C-alpha positions in Angstrom: -1.4 15.4 28.2 -3.5 13.0 30.3 -6.1 15.7 30.7 -6.1 16.3 27.0 -6.7 12.6 26.3 -9.6 12.5 28.9 -11.1 15.6 27.3 -10.9 14.1 23.9 -12.5 10.8 25.1 -15.4 12.7 26.7 -16.0 14.8 23.6 -16.1 11.6 21.4 -18.5 9.9 23.8 -20.9 12.9 23.8 -20.7 13.2 20.0 -22.0 9.6 19.8 -24.4 9.2 22.7 -25.2 12.8 23.9 -24.6 14.9 27.0 -27.4 13.2 29.0 -25.9 9.7 28.5 -22.5 11.0 29.5 -23.9 12.4 32.8 -25.6 9.0 33.5 -22.3 7.2 32.8 -20.4 9.6 35.2 -22.8 8.8 38.0 -22.7 5.1 37.3 -18.9 5.0 37.2 -18.8 6.4 40.8 -20.3 3.2 42.1 -18.4 0.1 43.3 -20.4 -2.1 41.0 -19.3 -0.1 38.0 -15.7 -0.4 38.9 -16.0 -4.2 39.3 -17.8 -4.6 36.0 -15.2 -2.4 34.2 -12.4 -4.6 35.5 -14.2 -7.7 34.4 -15.0 -6.4 30.9 -11.4 -5.2 30.4 -10.2 -8.8 30.8 -13.0 -10.3 28.8 -12.3 -11.2 25.1 -14.1 -9.0 22.6 -16.3 -11.9 21.3 -17.4 -12.8 24.9 -18.6 -9.3 25.7 -22.3 -8.4 25.6 -23.6 -7.5 22.2 -24.5 -4.0 23.4 -21.0 -3.4 24.6 -19.5 -4.7 21.2 -21.8 -2.4 19.3 -20.6 0.6 21.3 -17.0 -0.5 20.8 -17.5 -0.9 17.0 -19.2 2.5 16.7 -16.4 4.1 18.7 -13.7 2.4 16.6 -15.5 3.4 13.3 -15.6 7.0 14.4 -12.0 6.9 15.4 -11.0 5.5 12.0 -12.9 8.2 10.2 -11.2 10.9 12.3 -7.8 9.3 11.7 -8.5 9.3 7.9 -9.6 12.9 8.0 -6.5 13.9 10.0 -4.2 12.0 7.6 -5.7 13.7 4.6 -5.3 17.2 6.3 -1.7 16.4 7.0 -1.2 15.3 3.4 -2.7 18.6 2.1 -0.5 20.6 4.4 2.6 18.9 3.2 1.5 19.4 -0.4 1.3 23.1 0.2 4.7 23.2 2.0 6.2 21.2 -0.9 4.8 23.7 -3.4 6.3 26.6 -1.5 9.7 25.0 -1.6 9.6 24.5 -5.4 8.1 28.0 -5.9 10.9 29.8 -4.0 13.6 28.0 -5.9 11.8 28.5 -9.2 11.7 32.3 -8.6 15.4 32.2 -7.5 16.5 30.4 -10.6 14.5 32.8 -12.7 16.2 35.9 -11.1 19.8 34.7 -11.1 19.4 33.4 -14.7 18.4 36.9 -15.6 15.4 35.5 -17.5 12.8 37.6 -19.2 9.9 38.3 -16.7 7.5 37.1 -19.4 8.9 33.6 -19.0 7.4 33.4 -15.5 4.6 31.2 -16.7 2.7 28.1 -15.6 4.5 26.1 -18.3 7.9 27.1 -17.1 7.0 26.3 -13.5 5.7 22.8 -14.5 9.0 22.0 -16.4 11.2 23.4 -13.6 13.1 20.8 -11.5 15.2 21.4 -8.4 18.8 20.4 -8.8 21.7 20.1 -6.4 23.7 23.0 -7.8 20.8 25.4 -7.5 20.2 24.3 -3.9 23.9 24.8 -3.1 23.8 28.4 -4.5 20.6 29.2 -2.8 21.4 27.9 0.7 25.2 28.1 0.9 25.8 31.4 -1.0 22.7 33.5 -1.3 21.6 33.1 2.4 25.1 33.3 3.8 26.4 36.6 2.5 26.0 40.2 3.3 23.3 42.0 1.3 25.9 44.3 -0.3 28.0 41.5 -1.7 27.7 39.8 -5.1 26.2 36.4 -5.3 29.5 34.7 -6.6 32.3 35.0 -9.1 30.0 33.7 -11.9 27.1 36.0 -11.1 27.5 39.8 -10.6 24.0 40.2 -9.1 24.1 41.8 -5.7 22.3 39.9 -2.9 20.1 42.8 -1.9 18.9 43.2 -5.5 18.2 39.5 -5.7 16.1 39.7 -2.5 14.1 42.7 -3.8 13.5 41.0 -7.2 12.3 37.8 -5.5 9.9 39.7 -3.3 8.5 41.7 -6.1 8.0 38.6 -8.3 6.3 36.8 -5.6 3.9 39.6 -4.6 3.0 40.5 -8.2 2.8 37.0 -9.7 -0.5 36.3 -11.4 0.3 32.6 -11.9 1.2 31.7 -8.4 -2.3 30.6 -7.4 -2.7 28.7 -10.6 0.6 26.9 -10.0 -0.3 26.2 -6.4 -3.7 24.6 -7.2 -2.3 22.5 -10.1 0.7 21.3 -8.0 -1.5 20.3 -5.1 -4.0 18.6 -7.5 -1.1 16.5 -8.9 0.8 16.0 -5.7 0.0 12.3 -5.8 2.4 12.0 -8.7 5.2 13.4 -6.5 4.3 11.6 -3.2 1.8 8.8 -3.4 -0.8 9.0 -0.6 -0.3 5.3 0.2 3.4 6.0 0.7 2.5 9.0 2.8 0.3 6.8 5.1 3.0 4.2 5.4 5.4 7.0 6.4 3.2 8.6 9.1 2.4 5.2 10.6 6.1 4.6 11.6 6.5 4.3 15.3 9.9 5.7 16.2 12.1 8.7 15.4 14.6 8.0 12.6 17.3 9.8 14.5 17.1 9.0 18.2 14.6 6.0 18.2 12.3 7.8 20.5 8.6 6.5 20.5 5.5 8.2 21.6 5.1 5.6 24.3 8.5 6.6 25.7 7.5 10.3 25.5 4.5 9.5 27.7 6.8 7.7 30.2 9.2 10.6 30.3 6.3 13.0 30.9 4.9 10.7 33.7 8.4 10.7 35.3 8.6 14.5 35.0 11.6 14.2 32.7 10.4 16.5 29.9 11.0 20.3 30.0 9.6 21.7 26.8 7.3 24.7 26.9 4.9 24.0 24.0 2.3 21.5 22.9 4.5 19.7 20.3 6.1 16.3 21.0 3.0 14.1 21.5 3.3 12.8 17.9 6.1 12.1 15.5 6.7 14.8 12.8 7.6 14.5 9.1 11.1 15.7 8.5 12.7 16.2 5.1 16.3 14.9 4.8 17.0 17.9 2.6 14.7 20.9 3.5 15.3 22.5 0.1 13.8 19.5 -1.8 10.2 18.7 -2.2 8.2 16.4 0.1 8.5 12.9 -1.5 9.1 9.4 -0.3 12.8 9.3 -0.6 13.3 12.7 1.0 11.1 12.2 4.1 11.5 10.4 7.5 9.6 10.5 10.8 11.2 12.5 13.6 10.5 13.3 17.2 9.9 17.0 18.0 13.3 17.3 19.7 15.3 16.0 16.7 13.2 17.9 14.2 13.6 21.1 16.1 17.3 20.7 16.5 18.1 19.6 12.9 16.6 22.7 11.3 18.0 23.4 7.8 21.6 23.3 9.0 22.4 19.6 9.3 22.3 16.9 6.6 20.4 13.7 7.2 23.6 11.8 7.6 25.0 14.3 10.1 22.0 14.3 12.2 21.8 10.5 12.3 25.1 10.8 14.3 23.8 13.5 16.5 20.6 11.5 17.1 22.7 8.8 18.8 23.6 11.3 21.5 19.9 12.1 22.0 19.1 8.4 22.3 21.6 8.0 25.1 20.0 10.9 27.0 16.5 9.4 26.7 17.8 6.1 27.9 19.4 7.7 30.9 16.2 9.6 31.8 14.1 6.5 31.5 16.3 4.4 33.9 
C-alpha cells in the first residue's frame, strides 16, 4: 500500500510540474540540505512558508479536491446503476409471479413500481431457497424453474430496460440526494466493527492483515437490506471485512452484533 501511495504522489507531481522537474527534485532530495529544509518546512506554519511553497501546496490541494470530487461522482453513478438493477430484478419478478400481461412491461409500470417487504420476503426467502422443480409457495403454483426462465427471457428481450435505466439514473437524486451521499462516504469508521482506515494501515504495518486482494484500503457502502435500493436510510459505511462477511444473509441488526466480535479481534491485533 505504501508503494501505491508513493506512486500516486509521483504521478500527481509529474502531472503538475512535469517529468524534468521531478527528476531535479529526486536529485535534490538526496542531499543533506534538502533533508534539513524538509524537516524545517514540515514544522513551519502554512502562513510562514515561502510564497512559492504555498503556491505549490495550493495547486496540489486544488488538484486533489478535483480528483476527490470526480471520484465521488463516479461512485455515485455506480451506486445509481446498482440501485436500478435491484429495482429492475424485483420489478420483473413481481411481473412474473403476478402472471401479468407481458404488454404491461412498460416504462410507466416500472416508474410506478415500489419494492415492498412482502415481495422481498418471497424473492429472497422462497424463490432463491427452493429446488427448481418445486412450486413457489402454497399461494402460487408457478414452478421455480419456469419463473427463472421467464425472468431471463424478459430481461434479455426487454426493449424498455435501457430507457428505464437512463431515466432512473437521471432521477437518482430524488432517491438518494448527492449531498447525503457525500456525507455518508465521508464517515470515518465501519458501522459494524468501528475499524478506521488509519487502523487498517497500522494493521498492515504490523503484518496483521492476511487478505489476498486490493480491497480494504477504503470504507465501502453497504446496504442494510441488499434487496432495497440505495438511499440514505438503507446505507451505512462498512470496512471490507464486514461487508464481505455480511453478504445478503445477515440483517443489519444481526451483523451489528457480529461486528462486535470483529472489533475485539482488531483490538487484539493492534495491542
